[in-house]
Backbone as a ProteinNet text record, in pm:
[ID]
protein_1_A
[PRIMARY]
MCSRRMNWGRLRRTRWMKSIPYCDRAGNTRAGKGREADWLVEAIEAGAALEDFRNPAYAG
[TERTIARY]
-8271.2	-8305.9	-8286.7	-8220.7	-8196	-8321.3	-8356.9	-8481.1	-8454.3	-8330.5	-8296.9	-8246.7	-8293.8	-8249.1	-8176.7	-8071.4	-7995.8	-8053.6	-8074.5	-8116.1	-7994.5	-7941.4	-7817.1	-7832.1	-7943.2	-7958.3	-7937.2	-7999.7	-7982.6	-7833.1	-7774	-7636.9	-7546.8	-7568.2	-7486.7	-7503.5	-7625.1	-7653.8	-7587	-7594.5	-7531.1	-7380.1	-7317.8	-7175	-7137.5	-7219.3	-7193.1	-7198.6	-7294.2	-7307.7	-7194.8	-7131.4	-7018.7	-6888.9	-6894.7	-6773.8	-6767.8	-6819.1	-6812.8	-6694.2	-6589	-6468	-6472.1	-6559.3	-6560	-6703.1	-6723	-6852.8	-6828.3	-6941	-6931.7	-7052.8	-7056.4	-7156.8	-7298.3	-7305.8	-7436.4	-7495.8	-7422	-7475.3	-7429.9	-7351.8	-7303.7	-7197.6	-7193.4	-7100.3	-7029.5	-6911.3	-6831.7	-6773.9	-6798.1	-6745.9	-6608	-6550.9	-6417	-6406.2	-6514.7	-6512.3	-6580.1	-6542.8	-6604.8	-6552.8	-6636.6	-6591.1	-6611.6	-6525.9	-6532.5	-6664.7	-6718.6	-6841.2	-6824.1	-6929.4	-6919.8	-6900.2	-6962.6	-6944.3	-6801	-6733.1	-6599.6	-6500.1	-6525.7	-6438.5	-6445.3	-6567.6	-6587.9	-6518.6	-6525.3	-6462.3	-6309.2	-6252.9	-6112.1	-6057.6	-6134.9	-6097.2	-6107	-6189.4	-6203	-6093.6	-6008.6	-5896.3	-5899.1	-6006.5	-6014.8	-5923.2	-5876.4	-5793.5	-5889.4	-5850.6	-5927.1	-5944.6	-5843.9	-5846.1	-5944.7	-5985.3	-6084.9	-6222.9	-6239.1	-6367.8	-6362.3	-6256	-6238.6	-6346.4	-6415.1	-6518.5	-6453.5	-6470.1	-6404.6	-6452.9	-6574.3	-6632.3	-6582.7	-6514.1	-6466.1	-6359.3	-6381.7	-6285.7	-6183.9	-6191.9	-6106.3	-5989.8
-6079.4	-5935.1	-5900.9	-5791.7	-5746.6	-5682.6	-5715.6	-5657.3	-5521.2	-5491.6	-5365.3	-5267.7	-5150.9	-5044.9	-4937.3	-4890	-4783	-4648.7	-4557.3	-4427.5	-4341.5	-4333.3	-4260.9	-4115.9	-4051.7	-3911.3	-3875.4	-3956.1	-3926.8	-3951.8	-4052.8	-4082.3	-3966.1	-3913.9	-3802	-3681	-3650.1	-3531.9	-3547.7	-3663.6	-3692.9	-3670.9	-3728.1	-3709.6	-3564.6	-3499	-3359.1	-3271	-3296.4	-3213.6	-3225.5	-3345.8	-3368.8	-3318.2	-3274	-3237.7	-3086	-3003.8	-2860.6	-2805.4	-2770.2	-2727.4	-2579	-2495.8	-2356.9	-2310.2	-2238	-2181.5	-2059.2	-1980.7	-1865	-1873.9	-1781.9	-1784	-1752.1	-1691.4	-1657	-1779.9	-1889.9	-2012.9	-2026.9	-1931.3	-1948.4	-2054.2	-2131.1	-2240.9	-2233.5	-2300.5	-2315.1	-2450.9	-2529.3	-2666.4	-2666.7	-2561.3	-2560.9	-2596.4	-2606.5	-2637.7	-2527.4	-2506.8	-2405	-2267.5	-2165.6	-2030.2	-1995.5	-1900.4	-1854.3	-1794.2	-1821.3	-1768.6	-1616.5	-1539.7	-1393	-1351.6	-1422.3	-1387	-1409.7	-1510.5	-1543.8	-1441.1	-1406.2	-1307.7	-1172.3	-1135.1	-1007.6	-1006.7	-1114.8	-1131	-1126.9	-1196.4	-1196	-1055.7	-989.8	-851.9	-756.2	-787	-702.5	-732.5	-831.5	-858.8	-989.4	-1067.7	-1197.6	-1298.6	-1398	-1505.2	-1621.8	-1699.5	-1810.9	-1912.7	-1927	-2027.5	-1988.8	-1862.5	-1817.4	-1881.3	-1934.8	-1987.4	-2145.5	-2199.1	-2349.4	-2416.3	-2510.8	-2583.9	-2679.1	-2666.8	-2759.4	-2907.4	-2926.5	-3057.7	-3123.3	-3055.1	-3106.5	-3206	-3324.8	-3435	-3449.2	-3373.8	-3395.1	-3319
-13924.4	-13902.1	-13762	-13734.7	-13597.8	-13542.1	-13418.8	-13360.1	-13299.2	-13266.1	-13205.4	-13312.1	-13309.2	-13407	-13329.7	-13384.1	-13322.5	-13371.8	-13271.1	-13306.2	-13323.8	-13450.4	-13481.6	-13454.1	-13478.6	-13461.1	-13309.2	-13225.8	-13079.4	-13038	-13090	-13052.2	-13093.5	-13216.8	-13265.6	-13176.3	-13135.6	-13051.7	-12917.9	-12865.6	-12731.7	-12736.2	-12839.6	-12852.5	-12878	-12955.3	-12985.9	-12860.7	-12775.8	-12658.1	-12561.2	-12563.3	-12475.1	-12538.2	-12662.4	-12726.8	-12762.4	-12671.4	-12694.8	-12622.5	-12692.6	-12623.9	-12568.2	-12631.2	-12592.1	-12561.6	-12454.3	-12413.2	-12326.2	-12311.9	-12226	-12125.5	-12031.6	-11928.5	-11978.2	-12100.9	-12162.3	-12227.4	-12241.3	-12306	-12450.5	-12500.6	-12637.1	-12642.9	-12754.2	-12763.5	-12898.3	-12901.6	-13024.2	-13024.1	-13130.7	-13133.9	-13184.7	-13235.1	-13286.4	-13434	-13501.9	-13645.9	-13720.4	-13843.8	-13922.3	-13886.5	-13921.5	-13898.4	-13755.3	-13709.8	-13566.3	-13536	-13417	-13370.7	-13348.6	-13377.8	-13361.1	-13218	-13122.4	-12983.3	-12933.9	-12994.4	-12955.9	-13016.2	-13141.7	-13207.6	-13135	-13098.7	-13025.1	-12891.7	-12820.8	-12688.7	-12699.3	-12798.9	-12821.4	-12856.2	-12944	-12983.4	-12865.4	-12766	-12645.9	-12544.3	-12569.2	-12485.3	-12412.8	-12427.2	-12360.2	-12433.1	-12359.3	-12422.1	-12460.7	-12556	-12601.6	-12488.2	-12407.1	-12299	-12188.6	-12186	-12092.9	-12115.8	-12238	-12276	-12295	-12241.1	-12245.6	-12156.5	-12203.7	-12134.1	-12037.9	-11904.1	-11814.9	-11827.2	-11882.4	-11894.7	-12027.1	-12108.4	-12237.9	-12212.8	-12274.8	-12251.7	-12363.6	-12468	-12586.5	-12586.3
[MASK]
++++++++++++++++++++++++++++++++++++++++++++++++++++++++++++

């Protein structure tokens, strides 16, 4: 029996936080999966480009 146990929930959260490809200055984020975030749709309709919201820390 292994004495060390992996905390999978913490590992998933850590990986998820590093994998946020889109964000804005207000703290809104979009992981790029599922339906488009309302804040992102509104910004694009107002004339912003999707690349304006690219997270510079995103490594993917």
